[in-house]
N, CA, C, O and the ligand as a Tripos MOL2 file, in Angstrom:
@<TRIPOS>MOLECULE
protein
  225   223    57     0     0
PROTEIN
NO_CHARGES

@<TRIPOS>ATOM
      1 N          -4.0200  113.3960  -17.1390 N.3       1 MET1
      2 CA         -4.6570  113.0610  -16.0440 C.3       1 MET1
      3 C          -4.4570  111.5440  -15.5640 C.2       1 MET1
      4 O          -4.4970  110.6470  -16.4070 O.2       1 MET1
      5 N          -4.2800  111.3090  -14.4580 N.am      2 THR2
      6 CA         -4.1580  109.7830  -14.0390 C.3       2 THR2
      7 C          -4.9260  109.5140  -12.8900 C.2       2 THR2
      8 O          -5.2450  110.4360  -12.1410 O.2       2 THR2
      9 N          -5.2380  108.4160  -12.6840 N.am      3 ILE3
     10 CA         -5.8540  107.8540  -11.5130 C.3       3 ILE3
     11 C          -4.9250  107.1460  -10.7900 C.2       3 ILE3
     12 O          -4.1030  106.3920  -11.3110 O.2       3 ILE3
     13 N          -5.0420  107.4070   -9.3170 N.am      4 SER4
     14 CA         -4.0010  106.8290   -8.2330 C.3       4 SER4
     15 C          -4.1250  105.1820   -8.3270 C.2       4 SER4
     16 O          -5.1540  104.5870   -8.6460 O.2       4 SER4
     17 N          -3.0300  104.6530   -8.0270 N.am      5 ASN5
     18 CA         -3.0270  103.1500   -8.0380 C.3       5 ASN5
     19 C          -4.0140  102.7660   -6.6060 C.2       5 ASN5
     20 O          -4.7410  101.7840   -6.4620 O.2       5 ASN5
     21 N          -3.7450  103.9560   -5.5830 N.am      6 ASP6
     22 CA         -4.6010  103.6800   -4.4010 C.3       6 ASP6
     23 C          -6.1490  103.6290   -4.5280 C.2       6 ASP6
     24 O          -6.9540  102.9920   -3.8490 O.2       6 ASP6
     25 N          -6.3580  104.4890   -5.6050 N.am      7 LEU7
     26 CA         -7.9850  104.3400   -5.8730 C.3       7 LEU7
     27 C          -8.2460  103.1990   -6.7240 C.2       7 LEU7
     28 O          -9.2540  102.5060   -6.5830 O.2       7 LEU7
     29 N          -7.2530  102.9600   -7.7150 N.am      8 LEU8
     30 CA         -7.5370  101.8250   -8.6480 C.3       8 LEU8
     31 C          -7.6850  100.4640   -7.6960 C.2       8 LEU8
     32 O          -8.4890   99.5780   -7.9860 O.2       8 LEU8
     33 N          -6.8240  100.4000   -6.5310 N.am      9 ASP9
     34 CA         -6.9910   99.1480   -5.8310 C.3       9 ASP9
     35 C          -8.3160   99.0910   -5.1580 C.2       9 ASP9
     36 O          -8.7350   97.9700   -4.8690 O.2       9 ASP9
     37 N          -9.0270  100.1180   -4.8690 N.am     10 LYS10
     38 CA        -10.2400  100.1220   -4.1940 C.3      10 LYS10
     39 C         -11.7270   99.8660   -5.1860 C.2      10 LYS10
     40 O         -12.8860   99.6560   -4.8280 O.2      10 LYS10
     41 N         -11.1810   99.9750   -6.4070 N.am     11 LEU11
     42 CA        -12.2880   99.8170   -7.4120 C.3      11 LEU11
     43 C         -12.4530   98.3090   -7.8470 C.2      11 LEU11
     44 O         -11.4980   97.5360   -7.7790 O.2      11 LEU11
     45 N         -13.4710   97.9900   -8.2140 N.am     12 ALA12
     46 CA        -13.8060   96.8860   -8.7560 C.3      12 ALA12
     47 C         -15.1190   96.7660   -9.7740 C.2      12 ALA12
     48 O         -16.1570   97.4220   -9.6890 O.2      12 ALA12
     49 N         -14.8160   95.8340  -10.6760 N.am     13 CYS13
     50 CA        -15.6340   95.8290  -11.5750 C.3      13 CYS13
     51 C         -17.3500   95.4540  -10.9380 C.2      13 CYS13
     52 O         -17.6050   94.5330  -10.1620 O.2      13 CYS13
     53 N         -18.2630   96.3470  -11.4580 N.am     14 PRO14
     54 CA        -19.6020   96.1260  -10.8360 C.3      14 PRO14
     55 C         -20.4220   94.7200  -11.0790 C.2      14 PRO14
     56 O         -21.3400   94.2630  -10.3970 O.2      14 PRO14
     57 N         -19.7950   94.1640  -12.2860 N.am     15 VAL15
     58 CA        -20.6260   92.8800  -12.7190 C.3      15 VAL15
     59 C         -19.7190   91.7270  -12.0030 C.2      15 VAL15
     60 O         -20.3140   90.9230  -11.2850 O.2      15 VAL15
     61 N         -18.5190   91.6270  -12.1400 N.am     16 CYS16
     62 CA        -17.9150   90.3370  -11.5300 C.3      16 CYS16
     63 C         -17.0590   90.6780  -10.3090 C.2      16 CYS16
     64 O         -16.6400   89.7340   -9.6390 O.2      16 CYS16
     65 N         -16.7690   91.8780   -9.9680 N.am     17 LYS17
     66 CA        -16.1450   92.3140   -8.6360 C.3      17 LYS17
     67 C         -14.7890   92.2480   -8.8120 C.2      17 LYS17
     68 O         -14.1440   92.5650   -7.8130 O.2      17 LYS17
     69 N         -14.0500   91.8760   -9.9530 N.am     18 LYS18
     70 CA        -12.6730   91.8390  -10.0510 C.3      18 LYS18
     71 C         -11.9110   93.0010  -10.2450 C.2      18 LYS18
     72 O         -12.5640   94.0260  -10.4420 O.2      18 LYS18
     73 N         -10.7050   93.0910  -10.2370 N.am     19 LYS19
     74 CA        -10.0610   94.3400  -10.2900 C.3      19 LYS19
     75 C         -10.1140   94.9850  -11.7130 C.2      19 LYS19
     76 O         -10.1590   94.2670  -12.7120 O.2      19 LYS19
     77 N         -10.1090   96.2030  -11.7830 N.am     20 LEU20
     78 CA         -9.9990   96.7360  -13.0720 C.3      20 LEU20
     79 C          -8.6400   97.3430  -13.5050 C.2      20 LEU20
     80 O          -7.7850   97.7810  -12.7350 O.2      20 LEU20
     81 N          -8.5770   97.3030  -14.8070 N.am     21 ASN21
     82 CA         -7.3650   97.9280  -15.4380 C.3      21 ASN21
     83 C          -7.4320   99.1390  -15.9250 C.2      21 ASN21
     84 O          -8.2540   99.3660  -16.8120 O.2      21 ASN21
     85 N          -6.5560  100.1930  -15.4320 N.am     22 TYR22
     86 CA         -6.7980  101.4430  -16.0190 C.3      22 TYR22
     87 C          -5.8720  101.4630  -17.5630 C.2      22 TYR22
     88 O          -4.7080  101.0770  -17.6690 O.2      22 TYR22
     89 N          -6.5800  101.9190  -18.4840 N.am     23 GLU23
     90 CA         -5.9960  102.1890  -19.7740 C.3      23 GLU23
     91 C          -5.9420  103.7190  -20.0980 C.2      23 GLU23
     92 O          -6.8950  104.4120  -20.4520 O.2      23 GLU23
     93 N          -4.6070  104.1270  -19.9040 N.am     24 SER24
     94 CA         -4.2640  105.5670  -19.9500 C.3      24 SER24
     95 C          -4.5880  105.9810  -21.2700 C.2      24 SER24
     96 O          -5.1270  107.0810  -21.3980 O.2      24 SER24
     97 N          -4.3210  105.2040  -22.3950 N.am     25 ASP25
     98 CA         -4.5880  105.6280  -23.7330 C.3      25 ASP25
     99 C          -6.0920  106.0710  -23.9860 C.2      25 ASP25
    100 O          -6.4280  106.9260  -24.8050 O.2      25 ASP25
    101 N          -6.9200  105.3770  -23.1790 N.am     26 ASN26
    102 CA         -8.2640  105.7020  -23.4360 C.3      26 ASN26
    103 C          -8.8410  106.5370  -22.4460 C.2      26 ASN26
    104 O          -9.8110  107.2760  -22.6200 O.2      26 ASN26
    105 N          -8.1920  106.3810  -21.3900 N.am     27 ASN27
    106 CA         -8.7980  107.0560  -20.1200 C.3      27 ASN27
    107 C         -10.0410  106.2470  -19.5800 C.2      27 ASN27
    108 O         -11.1020  106.8390  -19.3800 O.2      27 ASN27
    109 N          -9.9240  105.0450  -19.3700 N.am     28 ARG28
    110 CA        -11.0550  104.4430  -18.9370 C.3      28 ARG28
    111 C         -10.5020  103.1210  -18.2070 C.2      28 ARG28
    112 O          -9.3620  102.6980  -18.3970 O.2      28 ARG28
    113 N         -11.4140  102.5330  -17.3740 N.am     29 LEU29
    114 CA        -10.9460  101.3460  -16.6790 C.3      29 LEU29
    115 C         -11.8520  100.0660  -17.2780 C.2      29 LEU29
    116 O         -13.0790  100.0610  -17.3780 O.2      29 LEU29
    117 N         -10.9410   98.9900  -17.6490 N.am     30 ALA30
    118 CA        -11.3850   97.8980  -18.2890 C.3      30 ALA30
    119 C         -11.6190   96.6720  -17.3750 C.2      30 ALA30
    120 O         -11.0250   96.5130  -16.3090 O.2      30 ALA30
    121 N         -12.4870   95.8640  -17.8550 N.am     31 CYS31
    122 CA        -12.5380   94.6700  -17.0030 C.3      31 CYS31
    123 C         -12.2360   93.6620  -18.1140 C.2      31 CYS31
    124 O         -13.0170   93.5970  -19.0640 O.2      31 CYS31
    125 N         -11.3110   92.9840  -18.0690 N.am     32 LYS32
    126 CA        -10.8130   91.8300  -19.0410 C.3      32 LYS32
    127 C         -11.6710   90.5780  -18.9510 C.2      32 LYS32
    128 O         -11.5570   89.7950  -19.8940 O.2      32 LYS32
    129 N         -12.3820   90.3090  -18.1210 N.am     33 ILE33
    130 CA        -13.2930   89.2850  -17.8740 C.3      33 ILE33
    131 C         -14.5770   89.4620  -18.4700 C.2      33 ILE33
    132 O         -15.0770   88.5750  -19.1620 O.2      33 ILE33
    133 N         -15.1460   90.5580  -18.2450 N.am     34 CYS34
    134 CA        -16.4030   91.0300  -18.7260 C.3      34 CYS34
    135 C         -16.5140   91.5500  -20.0300 C.2      34 CYS34
    136 O         -17.5960   91.6430  -20.6110 O.2      34 CYS34
    137 N         -15.2800   91.9430  -20.5790 N.am     35 LEU35
    138 CA        -14.8250   92.9170  -21.6640 C.3      35 LEU35
    139 C         -15.8430   94.1370  -21.7580 C.2      35 LEU35
    140 O         -16.6090   94.3980  -22.6850 O.2      35 LEU35
    141 N         -15.6530   94.8220  -20.5490 N.am     36 LEU36
    142 CA        -16.4490   96.0110  -20.6130 C.3      36 LEU36
    143 C         -15.3470   97.2070  -20.1020 C.2      36 LEU36
    144 O         -14.3710   96.9340  -19.4040 O.2      36 LEU36
    145 N         -15.6320   98.3880  -20.5080 N.am     37 ALA37
    146 CA        -14.7640   99.5770  -20.3030 C.3      37 ALA37
    147 C         -15.7190  100.6310  -19.6650 C.2      37 ALA37
    148 O         -16.8230  100.9430  -20.1130 O.2      37 ALA37
    149 N         -15.0770  101.1660  -18.4660 N.am     38 PHE38
    150 CA        -15.8530  102.1400  -17.8120 C.3      38 PHE38
    151 C         -15.3310  103.3610  -17.9240 C.2      38 PHE38
    152 O         -14.1330  103.4360  -17.6510 O.2      38 PHE38
    153 N         -15.9620  104.4950  -18.2960 N.am     39 PRO39
    154 CA        -15.5390  105.8400  -18.5960 C.3      39 PRO39
    155 C         -15.1000  106.5330  -17.2200 C.2      39 PRO39
    156 O         -15.6830  106.2670  -16.1690 O.2      39 PRO39
    157 N         -14.0760  107.4020  -17.2900 N.am     40 ILE40
    158 CA        -13.7840  108.1770  -16.1430 C.3      40 ILE40
    159 C         -14.0120  109.8290  -16.5740 C.2      40 ILE40
    160 O         -13.3600  110.4670  -17.4000 O.2      40 ILE40
    161 N         -15.0650  110.2570  -15.8000 N.am     41 VAL41
    162 CA        -15.5460  111.7360  -16.1190 C.3      41 VAL41
    163 C         -15.2050  112.4940  -15.0130 C.2      41 VAL41
    164 O         -15.6490  112.1750  -13.9100 O.2      41 VAL41
    165 N         -14.4500  113.4900  -15.1560 N.am     42 ASP42
    166 CA        -14.1650  114.5630  -14.2040 C.3      42 ASP42
    167 C         -13.2900  113.9310  -13.1560 C.2      42 ASP42
    168 O         -13.2660  114.3870  -12.0130 O.2      42 ASP42
    169 N         -12.6010  112.9320  -13.5040 N.am     43 GLU43
    170 CA        -11.5470  112.0660  -12.5850 C.3      43 GLU43
    171 C         -12.2920  111.0630  -11.7810 C.2      43 GLU43
    172 O         -11.7140  110.3970  -10.9230 O.2      43 GLU43
    173 N         -13.5870  110.9340  -12.0400 N.am     44 ILE44
    174 CA        -14.5470  110.0580  -11.1760 C.3      44 ILE44
    175 C         -14.7240  108.8630  -12.1920 C.2      44 ILE44
    176 O         -15.1800  109.1050  -13.3100 O.2      44 ILE44
    177 N         -14.3390  107.4560  -11.7950 N.am     45 PRO45
    178 CA        -14.8530  106.4540  -12.4810 C.3      45 PRO45
    179 C         -16.2340  106.3410  -12.4870 C.2      45 PRO45
    180 O         -16.8550  106.4690  -11.4320 O.2      45 PRO45
    181 N         -16.8480  106.0970  -13.6320 N.am     46 VAL46
    182 CA        -18.4270  105.5220  -13.7140 C.3      46 VAL46
    183 C         -18.4580  104.2260  -13.9600 C.2      46 VAL46
    184 O         -18.3260  103.6690  -15.0490 O.2      46 VAL46
    185 N         -18.6760  103.6550  -12.6870 N.am     47 LEU47
    186 CA        -18.6370  102.1680  -12.6410 C.3      47 LEU47
    187 C         -20.2990  101.6850  -13.0930 C.2      47 LEU47
    188 O         -20.8860  100.8970  -12.3510 O.2      47 LEU47
    189 N         -20.8760  102.1310  -14.1480 N.am     48 LEU48
    190 CA        -22.1900  101.6820  -14.3860 C.3      48 LEU48
    191 C         -22.2230  100.8090  -15.6140 C.2      48 LEU48
    192 O         -21.7270  101.2220  -16.6620 O.2      48 LEU48
    193 N         -22.8120   99.5630  -15.5290 N.am     49 VAL49
    194 CA        -23.0080   98.9040  -16.6280 C.3      49 VAL49
    195 C         -23.4650   99.6680  -17.8110 C.2      49 VAL49
    196 O         -22.9220   99.5360  -18.9080 O.2      49 VAL49
    197 N         -24.4570  100.4650  -17.5960 N.am     50 SER50
    198 CA        -25.1980  101.1470  -18.5800 C.3      50 SER50
    199 C         -24.3560  102.2380  -19.2510 C.2      50 SER50
    200 O         -24.6810  102.6860  -20.3510 O.2      50 SER50
    201 N         -23.3740  102.6250  -18.6490 N.am     51 GLU51
    202 CA        -22.2160  103.5090  -19.1980 C.3      51 GLU51
    203 C         -20.9920  102.8720  -19.8910 C.2      51 GLU51
    204 O         -20.1340  103.5620  -20.4410 O.2      51 GLU51
    205 N         -20.9500  101.5190  -19.8390 N.am     52 ALA52
    206 CA        -19.7870  101.0240  -20.1340 C.3      52 ALA52
    207 C         -19.9400  100.6680  -21.7130 C.2      52 ALA52
    208 O         -20.9880  100.4660  -22.3270 O.2      52 ALA52
    209 N         -18.5290  100.6480  -22.2280 N.am     53 GLU53
    210 CA        -18.3230  100.0920  -23.6630 C.3      53 GLU53
    211 C         -18.0950   98.8680  -23.6880 C.2      53 GLU53
    212 O         -17.5010   98.3530  -22.7420 O.2      53 GLU53
    213 N         -18.4760   98.1850  -24.6770 N.am     54 LYS54
    214 CA        -17.8420   96.7230  -25.0770 C.3      54 LYS54
    215 C         -16.3970   96.9460  -25.4340 C.2      54 LYS54
    216 O         -16.0900   97.9710  -26.0430 O.2      54 LYS54
    217 N         -15.4580   96.0280  -25.0850 N.am     55 ILE55
    218 CA        -14.0380   95.9100  -25.4680 C.3      55 ILE55
    219 C         -14.2350   95.0440  -26.4960 C.2      55 ILE55
    220 O         -14.9540   94.0550  -26.3490 O.2      55 ILE55
    221 N         -13.5490   95.3560  -27.7700 N.am     56 LYS56
    222 CA        -13.6030   94.4880  -29.0180 C.3      56 LYS56
    223 C         -12.3530   93.5740  -28.8780 C.2      56 LYS56
    224 O         -12.1020   92.7360  -29.7440 O.2      56 LYS56
    225 ZN        -16.1820   92.2900  -14.8360 Zn       57 ZN57
@<TRIPOS>BOND
     1     1     2 1
     2     2     3 1
     3     3     4 2
     4     3     5 am
     5     5     6 1
     6     6     7 1
     7     7     8 2
     8     7     9 am
     9     9    10 1
    10    10    11 1
    11    11    12 2
    12    11    13 am
    13    13    14 1
    14    14    15 1
    15    15    16 2
    16    15    17 am
    17    17    18 1
    18    18    19 1
    19    19    20 2
    20    19    21 am
    21    21    22 1
    22    22    23 1
    23    23    24 2
    24    23    25 am
    25    25    26 1
    26    26    27 1
    27    27    28 2
    28    27    29 am
    29    29    30 1
    30    30    31 1
    31    31    32 2
    32    31    33 am
    33    33    34 1
    34    34    35 1
    35    35    36 2
    36    35    37 am
    37    37    38 1
    38    38    39 1
    39    39    40 2
    40    39    41 am
    41    41    42 1
    42    42    43 1
    43    43    44 2
    44    43    45 am
    45    45    46 1
    46    46    47 1
    47    47    48 2
    48    47    49 am
    49    49    50 1
    50    50    51 1
    51    51    52 2
    52    51    53 am
    53    53    54 1
    54    54    55 1
    55    55    56 2
    56    55    57 am
    57    57    58 1
    58    58    59 1
    59    59    60 2
    60    59    61 am
    61    61    62 1
    62    62    63 1
    63    63    64 2
    64    63    65 am
    65    65    66 1
    66    66    67 1
    67    67    68 2
    68    67    69 am
    69    69    70 1
    70    70    71 1
    71    71    72 2
    72    71    73 am
    73    73    74 1
    74    74    75 1
    75    75    76 2
    76    75    77 am
    77    77    78 1
    78    78    79 1
    79    79    80 2
    80    79    81 am
    81    81    82 1
    82    82    83 1
    83    83    84 2
    84    83    85 am
    85    85    86 1
    86    86    87 1
    87    87    88 2
    88    87    89 am
    89    89    90 1
    90    90    91 1
    91    91    92 2
    92    91    93 am
    93    93    94 1
    94    94    95 1
    95    95    96 2
    96    95    97 am
    97    97    98 1
    98    98    99 1
    99    99   100 2
   100    99   101 am
   101   101   102 1
   102   102   103 1
   103   103   104 2
   104   103   105 am
   105   105   106 1
   106   106   107 1
   107   107   108 2
   108   107   109 am
   109   109   110 1
   110   110   111 1
   111   111   112 2
   112   111   113 am
   113   113   114 1
   114   114   115 1
   115   115   116 2
   116   115   117 am
   117   117   118 1
   118   118   119 1
   119   119   120 2
   120   119   121 am
   121   121   122 1
   122   122   123 1
   123   123   124 2
   124   123   125 am
   125   125   126 1
   126   126   127 1
   127   127   128 2
   128   127   129 am
   129   129   130 1
   130   130   131 1
   131   131   132 2
   132   131   133 am
   133   133   134 1
   134   134   135 1
   135   135   136 2
   136   135   137 am
   137   137   138 1
   138   138   139 1
   139   139   140 2
   140   139   141 am
   141   141   142 1
   142   142   143 1
   143   143   144 2
   144   143   145 am
   145   145   146 1
   146   146   147 1
   147   147   148 2
   148   147   149 am
   149   149   150 1
   150   150   151 1
   151   151   152 2
   152   151   153 am
   153   153   154 1
   154   154   155 1
   155   155   156 2
   156   155   157 am
   157   157   158 1
   158   158   159 1
   159   159   160 2
   160   159   161 am
   161   161   162 1
   162   162   163 1
   163   163   164 2
   164   163   165 am
   165   165   166 1
   166   166   167 1
   167   167   168 2
   168   167   169 am
   169   169   170 1
   170   170   171 1
   171   171   172 2
   172   171   173 am
   173   173   174 1
   174   174   175 1
   175   175   176 2
   176   175   177 am
   177   177   178 1
   178   178   179 1
   179   179   180 2
   180   179   181 am
   181   181   182 1
   182   182   183 1
   183   183   184 2
   184   183   185 am
   185   185   186 1
   186   186   187 1
   187   187   188 2
   188   187   189 am
   189   189   190 1
   190   190   191 1
   191   191   192 2
   192   191   193 am
   193   193   194 1
   194   194   195 1
   195   195   196 2
   196   195   197 am
   197   197   198 1
   198   198   199 1
   199   199   200 2
   200   199   201 am
   201   201   202 1
   202   202   203 1
   203   203   204 2
   204   203   205 am
   205   205   206 1
   206   206   207 1
   207   207   208 2
   208   207   209 am
   209   209   210 1
   210   210   211 1
   211   211   212 2
   212   211   213 am
   213   213   214 1
   214   214   215 1
   215   215   216 2
   216   215   217 am
   217   217   218 1
   218   218   219 1
   219   219   220 2
   220   219   221 am
   221   221   222 1
   222   222   223 1
   223   223   224 2
@<TRIPOS>SUBSTRUCTURE
     1 MET1         2 RESIDUE 1 A MET
     2 THR2         6 RESIDUE 1 A THR
     3 ILE3        10 RESIDUE 1 A ILE
     4 SER4        14 RESIDUE 1 A SER
     5 ASN5        18 RESIDUE 1 A ASN
     6 ASP6        22 RESIDUE 1 A ASP
     7 LEU7        26 RESIDUE 1 A LEU
     8 LEU8        30 RESIDUE 1 A LEU
     9 ASP9        34 RESIDUE 1 A ASP
    10 LYS10       38 RESIDUE 1 A LYS
    11 LEU11       42 RESIDUE 1 A LEU
    12 ALA12       46 RESIDUE 1 A ALA
    13 CYS13       50 RESIDUE 1 A CYS
    14 PRO14       54 RESIDUE 1 A PRO
    15 VAL15       58 RESIDUE 1 A VAL
    16 CYS16       62 RESIDUE 1 A CYS
    17 LYS17       66 RESIDUE 1 A LYS
    18 LYS18       70 RESIDUE 1 A LYS
    19 LYS19       74 RESIDUE 1 A LYS
    20 LEU20       78 RESIDUE 1 A LEU
    21 ASN21       82 RESIDUE 1 A ASN
    22 TYR22       86 RESIDUE 1 A TYR
    23 GLU23       90 RESIDUE 1 A GLU
    24 SER24       94 RESIDUE 1 A SER
    25 ASP25       98 RESIDUE 1 A ASP
    26 ASN26      102 RESIDUE 1 A ASN
    27 ASN27      106 RESIDUE 1 A ASN
    28 ARG28      110 RESIDUE 1 A ARG
    29 LEU29      114 RESIDUE 1 A LEU
    30 ALA30      118 RESIDUE 1 A ALA
    31 CYS31      122 RESIDUE 1 A CYS
    32 LYS32      126 RESIDUE 1 A LYS
    33 ILE33      130 RESIDUE 1 A ILE
    34 CYS34      134 RESIDUE 1 A CYS
    35 LEU35      138 RESIDUE 1 A LEU
    36 LEU36      142 RESIDUE 1 A LEU
    37 ALA37      146 RESIDUE 1 A ALA
    38 PHE38      150 RESIDUE 1 A PHE
    39 PRO39      154 RESIDUE 1 A PRO
    40 ILE40      158 RESIDUE 1 A ILE
    41 VAL41      162 RESIDUE 1 A VAL
    42 ASP42      166 RESIDUE 1 A ASP
    43 GLU43      170 RESIDUE 1 A GLU
    44 ILE44      174 RESIDUE 1 A ILE
    45 PRO45      178 RESIDUE 1 A PRO
    46 VAL46      182 RESIDUE 1 A VAL
    47 LEU47      186 RESIDUE 1 A LEU
    48 LEU48      190 RESIDUE 1 A LEU
    49 VAL49      194 RESIDUE 1 A VAL
    50 SER50      198 RESIDUE 1 A SER
    51 GLU51      202 RESIDUE 1 A GLU
    52 ALA52      206 RESIDUE 1 A ALA
    53 GLU53      210 RESIDUE 1 A GLU
    54 LYS54      214 RESIDUE 1 A LYS
    55 ILE55      218 RESIDUE 1 A ILE
    56 LYS56      222 RESIDUE 1 A LYS
    57 ZN57       225 GROUP 0 **** ****
């Protein structure tokens, strides 16, 4: 399962509003500025800080 570049272009980090990076290995969207990773559930990105994981 992948996420389209078109969709990725429209998505932004809810915290800093910068672009997110899709990590295919973990199937998640990562913000390298906030060091948060947002899960993708049923092909829908969950852009909620409460659902985000800290990137180590
Ligand atoms: Zn961010």
